[in-house]
C-alpha positions as CSV (number, residue, x, y, z in Angstrom):
1,M,45.1,64.4,117.4
2,N,44.5,67.8,118.7
3,A,43.3,70.6,116.5
4,P,46.1,73.2,115.8
5,S,45.9,76.2,118.0
6,S,45.6,79.7,116.7
7,L,49.1,80.4,118.1
8,E,50.9,77.8,115.9
9,P,51.1,79.9,112.7
10,R,52.5,82.8,114.8
11,I,55.1,80.6,116.4
12,R,56.2,79.3,113.0
13,R,56.5,82.9,111.6
14,S,58.5,84.0,114.7
15,A,60.8,81.0,114.4
16,A,61.3,81.8,110.7
17,V,62.1,85.4,111.4
18,V,64.6,84.5,114.1
19,G,66.2,82.0,111.7
20,L,66.5,84.7,109.0
21,V,68.0,87.2,111.5
22,L,70.6,84.6,112.6
23,C,71.5,83.8,109.0
24,A,71.9,87.5,108.2
25,A,74.2,87.9,111.2
26,V,76.4,85.0,110.2
27,L,76.6,86.3,106.6
28,L,77.6,89.7,107.8
29,V,80.5,88.4,110.0
30,A,81.6,85.8,107.4
31,G,81.3,88.3,104.5
32,A,83.1,91.1,106.3
33,P,85.9,92.5,104.1
34,A,89.2,90.6,104.6
35,Q,91.0,93.9,105.5
36,A,88.7,94.4,108.5
37,R,89.3,90.9,109.7
38,K,92.9,90.3,108.9
39,D,94.8,93.5,108.0
40,H,97.6,94.0,110.6
41,T,100.2,95.4,108.1
42,P,100.7,99.2,107.9
43,P,101.0,100.9,104.6
44,T,104.4,101.2,102.8
45,F,105.3,104.9,102.9
46,A,108.5,106.9,102.1
47,G,107.5,109.8,104.4
48,L,107.4,113.5,104.0
49,K,109.3,114.9,101.1
50,S,109.1,118.7,101.8
51,A,107.7,121.3,104.2
52,T,107.8,124.8,102.7
53,T,106.4,128.2,103.2
54,C,107.0,131.6,101.7
55,I,107.5,134.5,104.1
56,P,108.8,137.5,102.1
57,G,111.0,140.1,103.7
58,P,112.0,140.1,107.4
59,V,110.1,137.8,109.7
60,R,107.4,139.6,111.5
61,M,106.7,138.9,115.2
62,K,103.0,138.7,114.8
63,G,102.9,137.4,111.2
64,R,101.4,134.0,110.3
65,S,102.1,131.7,107.4
66,S,100.9,128.3,106.2
67,Y,103.3,125.4,105.4
68,H,102.9,123.3,102.3
69,L,103.7,119.6,103.0
70,S,104.1,117.1,100.2
71,W,104.8,113.4,99.8
72,E,104.5,110.4,97.4
73,A,101.4,108.2,97.8
74,A,101.7,105.2,100.2
75,T,100.7,101.7,99.1
76,D,99.0,99.0,101.1
77,D,98.2,95.3,100.7
78,H,94.4,95.9,101.4
79,T,93.6,99.6,101.1
80,P,93.9,101.4,97.7
81,S,96.2,104.4,97.7
82,S,93.1,106.6,97.0
83,E,91.7,105.6,100.4
84,I,94.8,106.0,102.6
85,V,94.7,108.9,105.0
86,Y,97.8,110.7,106.4
87,N,98.4,111.8,109.9
88,V,100.5,115.0,110.2
89,Y,102.6,115.5,113.4
90,R,104.0,119.0,114.1
91,A,106.6,119.9,116.7
92,S,108.4,123.1,117.7
93,T,111.7,121.1,118.4
94,A,113.5,118.6,116.3
95,G,112.2,115.1,117.2
96,G,109.5,116.6,119.4
97,E,106.5,115.1,117.6
98,D,103.9,113.4,119.8
99,F,102.9,110.2,117.8
100,S,100.1,109.3,120.2
101,R,97.9,112.0,118.6
102,P,98.2,113.6,115.2
103,T,98.2,117.4,114.9
104,Y,96.2,117.2,111.6
105,K,94.5,114.5,109.5
106,T,94.2,114.6,105.8
107,A,91.4,113.5,103.5
108,P,91.8,110.1,101.8
109,G,94.2,109.8,98.9
110,V,95.9,113.3,99.0
111,T,99.6,113.7,98.6
112,S,99.9,117.2,100.0
113,F,98.5,119.3,102.9
114,D,98.6,123.0,103.8
115,T,98.7,123.7,107.5
116,P,96.7,126.4,109.1
117,R,98.6,129.7,109.4
118,L,101.3,129.3,112.0
119,P,103.5,132.0,113.7
120,E,106.3,133.2,111.4
121,D,108.8,133.8,114.2
122,R,109.0,130.1,115.1
123,T,110.6,127.0,113.5
124,F,108.3,124.0,112.9
125,Y,109.1,120.3,112.3
126,F,106.8,117.8,110.6
127,V,106.4,114.1,110.2
128,V,103.7,112.5,108.1
129,R,102.5,108.9,108.5
130,A,100.2,106.9,106.3
131,R,97.2,105.1,107.8
132,D,95.1,102.4,106.1
133,K,91.4,101.7,106.4
134,A,92.0,99.1,109.2
135,G,93.8,101.8,111.2
136,N,97.3,100.5,110.7
137,E,99.8,103.4,110.7
138,D,103.3,103.2,109.3
139,S,106.1,104.1,111.8
140,N,108.4,106.3,109.8
141,T,110.2,109.1,111.6
142,I,111.3,111.1,108.5
143,E,111.2,114.7,109.8
144,R,111.4,117.8,107.7
145,E,112.0,121.3,109.1
146,G,109.8,123.9,107.6
147,Q,111.8,125.8,105.0
148,N,111.1,129.4,104.0
149,L,111.6,129.6,100.2
150,C,111.2,133.4,100.1
151,E,114.1,134.5,102.4
């Protein structure tokens, strides 16, 4: 028999490290949350309930006002309601929302949103859609025209 070389302990350690790394990788993939691996179902969401603002007196040509949007929380089979985010789509014509890119995104779990200040002399339309942690977005088209409660 040959005497063990000085490289043999290093080779064994290297093989052990490679084995541990491979085991960790398998555990990461196998242990990934089910929602990340299998969630293809969008949240259940009733859509936007209201879009209101308060512009007292006559509309001013250069005035700006924020709209308050509100809705009931969405539910999902994998994502808790507290972690669902909402995409807000704004249009200047009825049905004119571009659903390929939201105008605004909310924080997780909220059920209302205040837009930045918008021109008071225009009409705005809004649709809100729920998005779960896997990125599934509901497809509702419930649109609300912004309403001035102070006219």
